[in-house]
Structures are given as structure tokens and as C-alpha cells.
N, C-alpha and C positions, 0 to 999 in steps of 0.2 A: 439481190441477185442470187441465183442458185449456185452454191459452191459445192461441187461433188467431184470426186475423182472420176475421170472418164473411163468408160469401158469400151475399148475399141473393138469393132467388128473384125472377125477373122476373114481372110480373103475367101474362105469357103462358106461364109454365112449364107444361109438360105434366103435371107432378106434380099440378096441381090437378084433373086429370081422374080421379085415383084417389079414390074415395069414402072409402076407408080413410084416406088421407092427409088429406083434408079433415076427417074426423071427429076424428082424433087431434089435429091442430093446433088445431081449433076448441074442444076441451075445455079448453085451458089456453093463454092468450095468450103465456105464456113459452116455449112449445114451439117456436114458429117461429124464435126467436133461437137456440135450441139446435141446431135442424136447420141453420140458416145457418152456425153455427160448425163443426159436424161436416162439412158439405158442402164445406168448403174443403180437406179432407184426402182423400188416397187411402185408401179404406177397406180395401184389401187388406193394408196394413201398419199398421192402426190399433192403438194400445196399448190393448187391452181392459181391462187392469188399471187404468190411469189413468181410463179412461172409466167403469168400474164405480164407482170411488171418487167420481167427480164425481156420479154418479146417487145413490149412497148418502148423499151429503152434503146432498141436497135434501129430507130428511125434514121433517115439520112442526115448527115452533118450534126449528129448528136441530138436530134429532135426526138420528141416523144410521139409515138404513133397513137392515133385515136383508137378507142377501144374496139371498134368494128374491125379495123385492120389487124390490131394485135391479137384479137381473138381468133381470126382466121389463120394467122400464122401459127398460133399456138395449136390450133386444131391439126394443121398439117404436120407440125413437129410431133404431136402426140400420136397421130396415126402411124407415122413412120417408125417411131420408137416402139409402138405396140407391135408392128410387123416384125421389127428386129428382135425384140424380147421373146415374142411368141415363137417365131420360127427357129430361134436359137435355143429353145427349150428353157428359157428363163422365166417365162410367165405361163401360168395355166389359164384355163377358161375363166375361172372366177376373177382373176386379176384383169383380164381383158374386158369383160362385160362390166365389172365394177368401175374400172377407170372410165369407160365410155359413158356410163350412166352418171357418174359424179361430174364428169366434164359437162354433160348436157345440163345438169342441174345448175352448175356454176355459170354456164353461158347464159341461161335464161335469167337467173337471179341478177347477174351483173348488168346485163343489158336492160332489164326491166327497171332496176334501181336508177340507172342513169337516165333512161327515158322518162321515168316518172318525175324525176327532178325537173327535167326540161318542160314537161307538160304542165306541171304545177306552177312553174315560174310564169308560164304564158296564161294559164286559165284559172289558177287557184286550186285549192285542194278539194276533191270531191267529198261531199258530206251526205250522210244518210238522212232522208227526209223525216223518217220516224225516230231513229235513234239519236240523231245529231252527232254521230261518231264519224271520224275520218274514215274514208273507204280505201281499201287496198284491193288490187286485183289478185285473185287466186289463179295461178297457172297450174293446171292439172296435167301431169305426165301420164300418158296412157300407154298401153301395149308393153313392149319389152322395156321401154324407158321407165314406165311406172313400176315394173317388176324388178328394176335394178339389173337387167340382163340385156342391155342395149348392144346391137351389132356395131362393128367398126365403121361400116359405110351405110348405116341406116339413116332414114329420115326419123324425125321425132313426131309422134302424134300428141297434139296438145288440145286442151279445152280451156277457154277463158271464162271465168265466173267472177262477178262482183257481188257484194253483199246485198245492197238495196238501192232503189232509185232515189233520186234527189238531184242536187245541182252543185257545181263547184262554187266555192266562196271567193269568187274573183273580186279583187279590190279595184280601186279607181284605175282606169286606163286599161283594164284587162277584160277580155270577153268571157263571160260565164258560159259554161256548157252543161247540159244535162249529164248526169253520171253515165248514162248509157252511151252518149256520144263521146264523152271523154274516154271511156274505156275502149270503145271501138277504135278511136284514133290511136290510143296507146297500143292496142293489140296489133294494128296494122304496122306500126313502127317497130314493134318487137319482132314480127315475122320478117320484116325487111332486114332488120339488124342481123338476124340469124341466117337468112336464106338467100339474100341477093348475091349474085355472083359478081365479084369484083376482080381486080388484078391479083388479089391474094386468094381467090377462090370463094368458098362459102364456109360457114360454120356448121350449120345443119339445114337440110331441107325440112320444111315444116308442113305437116298434113293436119288440117283442121276438120276433116270429114267426120270425125266421131262426135262433133258437138251436136246438141239438140237440133233436130231437123236437118242435120248434115249440111251439105253445101248450100242448100236453099234457106237455111236458118241464119239468124243474126250471128255476127262474129263473136259477140260476147253475150252472156245471159246472166240475169240476176238470179239470186237464190230462189225467188218466187217463180221465175220462169222455168228454172231447172225442175223445181218440184212439180209444177203443173204439167210440164212435158212428160216427166217420168211416170206420173200417175195416169195421165190420159193417153199418151201415145207411145210410151216406152215399149220397145219390142224385145223379144227373147234374146236376139243376138246382142242387144245393147247391155243386157245383164252380164253377158260374157265379157264385153269390153270394159264395163265399169268395175269389174273385179279388180283390175290392176290400177285403177285411178289413184293417183298419189299427188297431193298438193305440194308443189315445189316452192311456191311463194304464198303469202297471205297471212292475215292475222290468225293466231291459234283459235280464237273464239269463233271466227267466221268459218274456219276449216272444220271445227267441230259441228257447227250448224249444218254445213254441207254434208258431212258424214252422216248426220242424223236423217237427212233427206234421202241420201243414196242407199244407205244400208238396207232399209226394208224393201227397196226396189230390187236390189241384187240378191239379198239373202232372205228367203222366206222363213217365217217362224215354224213352218211345218217341214217335213222331209219332202223335198220337191223332186220326185222321180220323173215328173213330166218333162224336166229339162233334158232328159236323155233324147227324147224324140226331137226336141227343138235343135239340139246340137247336131243330131244325125242329119236333119234337114239342111242346116247351115253347112255342114261338111259336104253334103251332096252337091250343093250349089258351088262351093269352092272347087270341088273335084271336076264338076262339069266345065267350069271356066278353064281350069288347068288342062283338061283333055282337049278343049277347043284350041287352046294355044299350041298344044303339042301336035294337033292335026295340021295346024297352019305352019308350024315350024318343027317338023319331025326330028330334026337334028338336035333339038333342045328338049329332050324327053326325060331329063334327070333333074327334077326340081326337088331339092333336098328340104325345102321349107313346106311347100304346099302339095307335093306329090304323095303318092301312096306310101304309107309308112314313114312319113317325114316328120319334121319338127312340129308342125301344127297338130298332128295327131297326138303327139305326146302332150302338148299343151292342153288339148281337149280332154285327154285322159285325166290330167290333174284337175282341170277346172270343173269337170262334171261333178266330181265329189264335193268341190267347194260349193257349187250352186245347189246341190242336193242338201248338204248338211251344214253349210256355213251359218245358216240362221240359228242353229242350235248349238254349234260348236265354234265359238269365236276364234279359236286357234286356226281354223281352216280358212280364215279370211286373209291368209298370207298372199302376198303379191308375186313372190318368186316361184317359178315353176319347180325349180330344184328343191326348194325348202318344202313346198307343198307335197311333192312326191315322198319326201322323207316322213312327213306327218302322216301320210296315208299308210305307210308301213307301221308307224308307231301305233296307230289306231286300228290296225289289222283290217283296214279296208282294202288293201292290196297286199299280196304276199311279199315278205321281205326280199326274197330273191328276185321276184319280178321287178320290184322297185329298183334294186341295185342294177339290174340289166337295163331298165328304162333310163336310169341316170347315166349309165355308160353309153347307151345309144344316143342320148341327148348330147352328151359331151362330144361324141364322135361327129354327129351331124352339125352341131354348132361350130366345131373346129373346122370342119370341111367348108361350111358356109363362109366362115371368115377367110379361108384361103382362096375361095373363089373371088371374094371381094378384094383381097390383097393384090391380085394381078393388076387391076386398073383403078383401085379405089372406086369401084362401081357397085351400085346397089343391085346385085344379082344373086340369084339362088339356084341357078342351073349350071350344070357342068358345061365347060366351054366346048366349042365346036372343033377348034384347031387341035390336031393330034399333039403338037408340041406343048400347047397349053395344058392339055389333059396330063401329059407326062410331068409338066412342072407342078401341077396340083398334087399329083401322086407323090412327088419328091417332098413337097411341103408337108404332106401327111406322114412322111417317114416310110414310104413304101417304094418298092423297086420300080413299078410301072403301073400303067393305067389298069391292066387286067387285075392286079392284086387289089387296087383301090376299089374297083367296081364290084369285085367279089365280096369285099368287106361291107361295102355300102349296101349291096343287095341283101346280105345276111341280116344286117341290122333293120333294114326296111321290112323284111319279111317278119321279123320278130315284133316290131312295133305295130305293123298292120294286124297281126294275130291278136295282140293285146287290145288294140282298138276295137276289133270286131267282137271280142269277148264281151265288151260292154255295149257297143253301139249297133251291132248287127240287128237288123229288124227281125224280131222274134216272130212276127206275123207273116214274114215274107214266105211265099210258097204255099201258105195255107189257102184253102178254098175260101172265096169271098162269102161273107155272111149276109144273108138277106133276113133281117129280123122280122119283117112282116110275114115272110113265107113260113117261118118256123115257130117262133115263140109268142108272137104278140096278137095273133088273130084268134079271137074266141071261136070262130067257126072251124078252126084247124085242130081242135083238141084231139080228134081221133088220129090224125096224122102224127101229132106230137106223141100221143100215147103209143102208137105203133113204133115210133123211133125209140122211145124209152124202153119198150118191151124188147126190142132188138138188142139194146145195150145190157139187158139183164135186170131191169128194175122189177122189184117184187110186186109193186102195185102201180103200174104205169098210168092208169087213168087218174088216180089221186095225185100223182106227181105232175101229170099234165095240167090238171086243174090248178095246182099250186103255182106252176110256172106262168100260166096265163094270168092268174090273179095278181101275181107279182108285177108283171109287165103292164098291167092296167092300173097299178097304183099311181096316184097323182104325182108323187115325187119322181117316178121314173118316166111318166108321160111327157114331162117338160125338160128332160135331159137334153143338153146340147148333142148334136148329131155325132160328133167325134166320141164323146163319152158313151153314148148309146151303142155305137158300133163296137167299142172296146168291151163294154159290159156283155154284149151278146156273145162276143168271141170267148170271153172268160167263162160264161155259163155253158157254152157248147163244150169247151174243154173240160169243165168240171163234170158234166154229165157222163162223159166216157170214163172218168176216174172214180166216181162215187161207188159203183159196184165193186171195183177192184179194192178200194180202201176198206169197205165193209167186209169183204171176203178175207182180206189179209188180217184184219183185226179180230175177226171171229166174234164181233159184237156190233150192236147198233142195227139200224134199219136204213134202207135206202130213203124212205120217206122222211125219217127224222133228220138224217144228214142233209138232204136237200133243203128241208125247211130251215135248218140252222144256217146253211150257206146263203140262202136267199134273204134271210133276215139280216145277215152280215152285209151282203151286197146292197140291200136297200139302205143300210146305214151309211155306207161309204160312196154310194153312187154319185153324189154331187161333189165328192172330193176327188177330183181327177188325178191328183198325185198318187193316191192309193191304187186307183185303177191302173195307172202307169207302172207302179211297182210290180203288181201282179202280172202285168203284161211283159215287162222287161225281164222279170225273174220267174219263169214258169214253174220252177221247182218250189217256189214259195206257196203257190196255190195248192200243190199237193200236200205240203206241210200243214197248211191251214185245214184242209179236209181231214187229215189224220188226227189233228188235235181236237177239232170240234166234234168229230165222230166219237172220240174217246170220252169227251166231257162236255155236258151241256153248260156247266158253269164256265168252262174255258171259252165256249162259243159266246156266251153273254159278255164275259170280260173283254174278249177281243172286239166284240161289236161296240162296246162302250169306249174302248181305247184302241182304235185302229192303228195308232202310231206304233203299237207293239209289233206290227207286221215287220218292221225293221229287224226285230230280234230273230225272225225266221229266215233271214237272207242267208245266213251261214252259221257255223258253229264257232263263235268267238269266245274262246276260253271256257273254263269250267265254272259255272255259276256257283256251285257248291263250295268252291275253294277261293273265290275271287273277292271275298268281302273286304280285305284290306285295300285292294285296288279300287273297289267301289267307293270305300270311305275317302280315299285320297282324291279320286275323280270328283266325287260329290262336293267335297270341301273346296276344291279348285273352282268348280262351276259356281258355287254359292259366293265365293270370294269375288269372282268376276262380275257377279250381279249385285254386289253390295250397294245398298241404297235403293234397289228396285225390289220392294217386297213382293209385288205381284209376280215378278219373274222368279224370285226365289221360291215362292209357293209352288209354282209350276215345276221348277227344277226338282224339288223334293218329291213331288208326285210322280213325275216322269221316271226318276231314278228308282223309286220304290216299285212302281208298276213294272218297269223293265226287269228288275231283279226277280220280282215275284213270278213274272212270266217265264224267265229262264228256269227257275226252280220248278214251275209247273211242267215245262217241257221234260225235265229230268224225271219228274214224278210220273208223268204219263208214259214215259219210256220204261218205267219199272226200275229206275236206277236209284231211287231213294225210298227207304222205309218211312212209314208214317212218323216214327220217332225222330229220324234224321231230318225229315222235312220240317217238323215242328222246331227242331233246334235251329235250323237255318232261318226260318221265318221269324223266330224270336230274336235271333242275333240281328237280323235286318231291322226289326222294330226298334231294338236298342239303339242301333246306329241312327235311325231317323229321330228318335226321342232326343238323343244327345245333340244332334245338329239343330233341332228346333229350339231347344233350350238356349243354345249358344247364339243363334241368329235372332230369336225373338227378343232376347235381352238387349241386343244392340239397337233395337227399335224403340226402346223406352227412354224418352228424352230426359226423364228425371233420375235415371239410374245414378247411384251414388258410388259405384265402384265398377271397374272394367270387367272383373270376373265375378259373377254372382256366387254368394255362399248359399247355394240352393241345390236341392236334389229331388229327383223323381224316384219314388219307390213303386215297384210293379207288384200287382196282386193277380190272382186268378190265372187265366191261361198264360198271360205273359210272364207272370211271376213264376209259374211252374214250368215255363219253357215248353208249353203245349199249344202254342199259337197255331191257328189254322189260317186259311186264305182270307176269310172274312171276319175274323175275330175282332171284337172291339178291345180297347185297352183299359183295364182297371188300374188306376194309379192314384197315388196321393202325393202331395207336395210338401216338402219340409225345408226350413231354413235355419241357419244359426248365425245371427248377425245382430249386434247390439245397436247399430246405427238407427237414428231417429226415423230415417226414411225406409228402413228395411221392410217393415210389415206392409206398407202401402205399395212399395215397388215390387215386392215379390208377389203380392196379390195381383198386380198388373201383369207380371210375368206369367203367372199361372193362367190367368184369363186369356192372355195373348197366345200362350201355348195351346190352349183348347181351340182358339180361333184358327191358328195356323193348321192344326190337325184336321179340323172338321169343316172348314170353309169349302164350298163347292166352287172350283175354278174350271176353266175349260179343260183342264187336265184331270178333273175329278176331285176326290178327297183322299186324305191319307188314312185316318182311322176315326171311328167314333170313340169318344172318351167318356168313361164312367168314373166319377169321383165319389161315389156313394160310400165307399169304405173309409173315407177320412173320418177323423174324430167327430162324433156327434152327427155323422151322416149329412143329409141334405141341409140340416139346420145349423151345421157347424161352419167354421171358417174354411175358406177354400185352401188356404195354406196354414201350416202350423209350425211354430218353432219346435226344434227337437226336444226342448225341455217340456213344452206343453204336450207333445205327443207321448213322451215317456210317462208323464204324470197321468195322462188319460188311460194309457194301456195298463198302468199299475192299479188305478183306483176306480175307473169308470167304465171300462170296456165290457161289453157283453161277451158271453161264451162264444157266440158265432163270430165275433170280431177276432177272437183269439184263434178260432178255426181258420179264418181267412189268413191270419198271419203265418200259418204253417206253409203257405204257398207264396209268401212274399219275399222280395229281394230288392236290394239296391239296383237301380237300372241305369241312371245317368245323372250327371251333375257333379257337385263337389264330393270328392272321394272321402274326405274326412267326415262329412255328414253321412255318407253311405256307410262308413265303418261304424258310426254311432248307431245308425238304424239297425244294422246287423247285430250289434251288441244288445240293444233293447229287445229285439226280436228273440234272441237267444235267452235272455233273462226271463221274458214273459213266458215263453214256451216251456221253460224248465221250472216253472213254479210247482211246488209240491201240492198236488190236488188229491192226494190219497185219502184225506179225510172228507173230501167232497165228491167221491167217486159216483155215488148214486145221483147226486145233483147234476154232475157233468153228463152222465149217461142220459138222464132225463131231458136236459136242455138240447143235447144233440139230436135225440129222437124227435123232440117237439119241432125243432127247426126243420128237420127233414120232412116231417108230416106237413108243415106249412107249405113247403116247396111242392110237395106232391099234390096238395089240394089246389095249388095255383096252376098245375099242369095236369088236369085229369085226362084219362085216355080218350082219344077222339075216335078211334076205330079199333078193330081187332088186332092191328099190327102192334109190334113192340117198339116203344119209344126208347131208343138206346140210351138216352140221357136221363129221362125222368122216371121211367117205370120202375116198379119194384124189381130189384136184382140188376138194375142198370148202373151206368157209370157214376152217377152222383152217389149212389149207395157205397160204392167202393171208395170214392173220395172221402165221404164222411167217416167211414170205418178208419181210414188211415189218419184223418185229422183227430179223431177221438183217441186213437192209440198214441199219437204224438203228445197230445195234451195230458193224457193220463200217465204216461211212462217216461217222458223226456227227463223228468227230474232225476230218475235213477239211471237212465241210459241216454246220455247227451248226444250220441250218434243219431238219434231220431230227429234232431233239429236240422239235419242236413236237408237242403232243398234238392233232393235227389230224384223226385218223381214218385208216383204212387207204386209202380211196380217194384222199384228198388226198395222202398220202405216196407212193403209187404214182406219182401224176402228177409230184411233185417229183423222185423218183428217175429217172423217164424224162427229165425236163428236164435233169437233171445228167449224163445219159448213163450212169447206173449200170446200167440195164436197157433192153431193147429197148422202144421207144415203143409199137409195135403190141401187144406182149404186155402191156405195162402197161395200155393202154386196155382190152384184152380181159379182163384180170384184174379191173380196176375194175368193168367191166360185169358180170362174173360175180359179184363180191361184192354188188353192188347187187341183181342179180336173185335171188341166193340168199337174201339178207336178206328180200326181199319175199316170196319163197315160204315161207321159214321163218315169217314173220309170219302169212301166210294160213293155213298149216297149224295153227299154234298157236291162232289165233282159233277154229278148229273144235274145240279142246279136245284135240288130240293132243300128247302130251308130247314125243315124238321126231319131229323134223322129217324125214320120209322122203317122197320123191316118185318118180314114174316116171322112170327114167333118161333117157328120151327128152326130158324137159323141160329137162334141164341138160347133156346130153352134150357139146354144143359148148363150153359155158362151162367144164366140167371139163377138157376137152382143153387149152384155152388155159392154165389154171392149172397143169396137169401140165407143160406145155412150159416155162413160166416157172420152175417149181420146179427142173426139170432144169438149166436155164441157170444159175440162181443157185448151185446146189449141185454143179455139175459132174458130174452123174449121167448 
């Protein structure tokens, strides 16, 4: 029995304004005391088992009531206590909806357990034909019940699922049933136990309309039936419904199997912007029905659930982001509307202040909905007709009169409707209808198309018209579904008006080049309707695409290869240049969530890397990053990826002999010197320091797996090409080296060019102690006294440079920024020579500070002419910038007109001759 000090209602309690409350208490004088007792408790954590026993014990003449009667009595007591606590200000919205949701779970679980025992006694236990396992029915709570936000007078939406077909193991004298028939009978009994109206009322009305095939479908479905239905017949609105599906009963393994079926139906692996239009259509159908009802009953024109700016629009706002992004962000698979809204603020998908107001609006509308239901314990969502009832509801809401209530209600509905329209308003509404055959796709219409393009300001309208027609005649676009075709035509028409403006604003590019890049992009995404939907629903994104691909041919190619990056152009989410710690935390969390799924982890790494690189590209094209700062950010990003790949790849090695590997990655070349570009490969070597017998073989596996993780082509692309040629003994050497072997090799066997490479090397990721040893070895090697071998050193460096030049002979009259005489490699070799020659006397030269800084240090030390040093530093900076600009336009080999760099190259040649006595 519940033993709690009663909390008596004051004579002025607003609970007395509920006619249902008055009737129920008035029917039995003892009920007021029971409400007083229960009202002293927080109902969100009420022990329903104990409360049910208390009710069952109140049968006539000391008898125990059957469960169906006791449950109904408990329901009535709970509703009245909720009314009392809510209207007296003791319970908030969360307590009310949590109590109702928990009670619904309890009622389903209790009745099902009792009925299952009865059915099993009659027919035996259902057993799976394939698994041989006993079968349990999964009852799925849908809607607000599934989301833990059930109304006080709501019905409950349920779906019944059983694991597999088979038969019951009926013993002698009992009738065996198929599993399907068994669970159909069980389901009917459960519905009756919950919803049949008796002398005590009912527990919950039950709605089974959300089951596969709705009211025309079988009452229960096996897992196979559910899977077949969702794959073949599942509709968009059902994805919305299944977001909130929550198993209230069932075996955990069966629930997990059902989740594996439902998840890919509800949450797509891609960003599904097509769902916006689907929800827009569903909302329009709901509004049409509400409008029809309001026309028939004009006195009932205030529907707080389904009306304009009502509860359903807030739910749609939350769920559209879940359906778009839940496949890629598991946290967004939350069932609660309120929790989902808060997640949207955390992920900057909605503004924080907007979310706070939506939450406030949601609480106001849900509280109002409950007060409408408190009047008569009726499942209603509309304002009452009678003036006295309107006044009562206003008082329940803590307001003076109906006018104040309606003013507040209207204000919140206007706000919610505005937020809904910001997402769901049809962006194509009001636009002139497009006839694709009349404008773009008819080869005989080229002159008309050219005239149109000329009127828009295209510099070569005939060539642009030819390209347009050719694109629309491409086989891939000829077979597009009509909806996608119409959407694509509309996008092209919009883009045609923007292209001349974008080119004029940028002061670079050409109309033809930009149109060509855009049409290449459209051809790549044409069969991906979600991307067409994104560009349609967010028109500003199309303009951002145009500006980006006009500025950079490489950006156009990158976006065409990875159209998922369109998401990055929706808004300005944070500063990519400052967000690396946040990215590291987010990446680690996503990889943790996908533990055990290597394929998904590979895609997560690629998607995160591409997205961050794309954000940096946007800053780069906006002129907000120097080449040096960009290289710093790209190198730091690569370090992060290398670190995560080492950690995650190690966990996939079954024979690993320790949890944390004593393994490190050292970076050379562009990554080592922190001069990484957008498409640089990674020069790395692998080191370990571990005496375990399994160490060498396991770390060799780790190195090989590291390379595989980096270079494998997945649907999300690749991470980096990996070059390990700088390891001891090069291609003929072991893939991994012990630190001791590496040190011995560097001291006794390494070539001069390998010591040159060491000037730009650094510890990158892995075991910090190994990293420290690597840095110490590097320092020791670079500071060797080479004064008595100066001529040999000069000769070896010059010979190596000549070999590289011979391997990259001039291809035309233009200047190769990297390989030609006076180019960037000459500057790098000069610096490497100076470090190897003089670091013995000047240890500051071993700092991995970059070529420009080291040239300055050498000049300050008097090792080279200060004027030539400044000139070479300026040349290196200018050539890197030019190289970057050329590669942004998609050219692999950085060649420019000689006149652009002639003076810089002359200075570099003079410094080269001074250093090498030529």
C-alpha cells in the first residue's frame, strides 16, 4: 500500500473547475482522500506497481479486483491527480507527459504479461520455426507515447510485431496455433483490456492505424513482413511516424533486429532534403482537413494541435531535421520533440534563441491542450464553444479572461507559423511554370536559347546555348524522373540569371567556363534528388555554389566529386580555421559510435576531412587565409586524421598484444614542413619501440592497415595517397622500423639526400615518447659536424638536384614554379644544404620553422648574403602563392608565364651559385 502524507486541495483549487474532476470525486467520498495522498508525490516517478496493488485491494468486501478493473480505476485516479497537481502549480509539463507515458507503458506491459500467460496456458508457447526460440510480441509505442510526451486524455498509437513465423508447442489436450494466429488473438485481447468501456471506464483508447497497410493490414506482423512492407510500400509519411517508434515490450535481441530494419527506412545514409517537400505535402493535407472541419463547424476554429502555428507544426520543424540528418548523426534519432529541438540548437541547425522560443511555444500549446482536455477528460484540441468554458480555460492558464488567452495564443501561433514557413514554404511558389522542352531541350531551339542568354548578358550566347542543349541531351538526363527533371530545369533557369552577376562581381572567370562547370556539377547530381531538393529549398546555396566554382576550377571538381559538401554551404557554422578542437571531439565521438563498423568509420573520416577542407576552401576563396595560414590548417587537419587512423586501425588488429600501441608516425615533405596543400600526398615513416615478441609483426600489420584506411576508395572518396619511400632502405626496406634500427641507419647508412629529407621531418602522431626519441635522433643527425666534408656535401646536393631536374624537363616556354632553375625546389635545397652544413655550430637551424624563416636565420648568422636571403624568401612566398592559385584552377602542374617570376628566379639562381660555389 502507498503510505504518503496527504496533500489536501485548497477550496480555491483550480482543479475544481474541471467537471470531470468534480464528477469523479463526487461519485465516492473516499476518492478525495486518495487524490490528496497521491498529490503529495511527483507523478513522473510514481511506482505504478504499488499503486495498482492499492487499487486492486479496494474490491467489495475485501476482495481483490481483477487487473482490468484496477487498471481503469488507477487511470482515473491518476488523471484527477494530474489535473490537481498541474492546475495547482505543483507539476510542470514534463511531469504530466512523463507520468502519462510511463503509465501507458505500465498498462501495456502488465496486461500483455497477464494475457500472454493465459494464452500460453491454452495453446502453448509460440516458437520460431527457424530459430527454435520462444517468441515474444513487441508492442511499439508510436506518436507522443513513443516520444514520452503523451497527452492526459490521448489515445495510444500501437503496432504489434512478432519475430518469426512458426507454431505454438501445445502439449497433449491443447490446440496448437500458428504464431501469427496466436499473436493476432493476443493483440485483440490486449486492445480489449486497454480500451473496452466498462463500469470503471477505460484505460486507453487504442489506435492501430499506423501498422503496415493500416486498417486493411493484419493486426500483427512478423519482422519479415515489416521489412518487406517498408522496402516495397513504405511511404514518406510513414518515415515521419516511425521516427517515434519505441518498443515497450519484447526480447532485446528481437528489438535490435527490428531497429536494424526500421533505421535505414527512416534515416537515410545521405542528407535527405527531399523530405522537406514530403512533409510540406503532408502538412497541406492535414491543413485541408482542418479547414474543412472549421468550415463545417466555424465555432471550432481554434485547433491548437493541427491548426496554423499549432503543436504539429513544431513537431514537423523538429522532425524534418531528424529525417534529413538522422542517418548521419545518430544523436538526432531522439524521439522527444523537446529534446530534439535542444539538439538542433547544439548543432547550430536552428538558432538558439529560436529554439528557446519554440520550446516556450510548445509548452504553452501543450499546457493549453491539456486544459482543454481537463474540462471533460475528452480527447479534444479545439477551444470550447461555450463562453463560460472559454473563461474557465483562461483561468486554468493563469489569465484573467478569454481575450488575454486568445491574444497570447495568437502571438505564439504567429511565431510558430513564421518558423515553419521559413523551412517549409514552397520556394517555387509564384514562379513562372517551366516548360523544359520549350526552352532548354529542343535542339531546334538553339537560336531562341541563344537570344535569351544574350539578353541576360552572356559573352558567348551561342556557345552557351550549344552547351545547354548538349547537356539536356546527355543519356543520364534524358531518363530523369519527371519531378527531378522539372526541378533541375528550374535550377538551371535560376542559375542562368545569376551567372553574369557572379562573374561581374568577382572580376574574374567567364560566363562559358562557369556555365560549363555548373552543368558538369548538375550532371553529377541529377540522379540524386536529395541534392536537387537542397538547392531548391535553399536558393542562396545555389548562388554560393556559383561563386565558389567560378573562383576555382579545383573547387568545382571537388564539389562535383563530393556533393554532400553542399551542406557546408547552407550557412556559416562557426569558424573552420578555429574549430579544430571541436572537430577532433566530434570526429572521435562519431568514430566511437561506429565502433566495430570499419566501413562506416572509413566514411566518417573521409566526410569529416572533406567537410573541414571545404570550409577552409571557402575561407581561402574569400581571401581570409594566406597561403601559409592555409597550409598550417591543412597540416593540422592531416595530423588529426593520422592520429585517429592509427588509433582506430590498431583496434581492428585481432592479434594486438597491448591496448595502446607503442607506435609513431613521423611526417616528412610537405606535411613535415607544414606546407600541405589541398591535394598533397603524405610522406611518412613508421616507428615502434616495443620488445614484445609480437611487436614487429603487429606493427607491420598496423602500418599496412594505416595505408589501407588512408588510400581505399569508398563511396566517400579517399583520404590521402601515402608515400613511404623515405623509410630506411627505401622501397627495399621494412615498412616499419624500431627506433633503435632507425637511429642506427641514420648514423651509419643514410645517404645525404635522406639527411636532407630529415630537415623537414617531425613527429606527427602516435606514442609521444617515440616522438621525442625521433626528434632527438633528428637533432643529433642534423648537427653532425660536416665541415671536413663540405665539398662532398655540396657535390651530393647539386647532383641530387640535377637528377630531379633531369626527371622533370621543361615541357613548354612557361616557367615550372616547382622544378625549373630558380624555382621552389632550388630554394628548398639551399636551405637543406645550409642546415646540414652549419647546424653543428648553430643549433637553431634544426628548428622545423619553414624555408622563409630559416633563410632569415641564415642571413642573421652571416651564412648568406642578407639581400639575397630576403629576395629568395620573397621569391618562395610569391611562387607558393602562384602555385596555389594555379592549382585552385584545377591545373596539376604549376606553370606560369616566365615574365611573372623572372626577377624572383634570378635572385634564387644567384643565391644558389653563391652557396654552391658555381
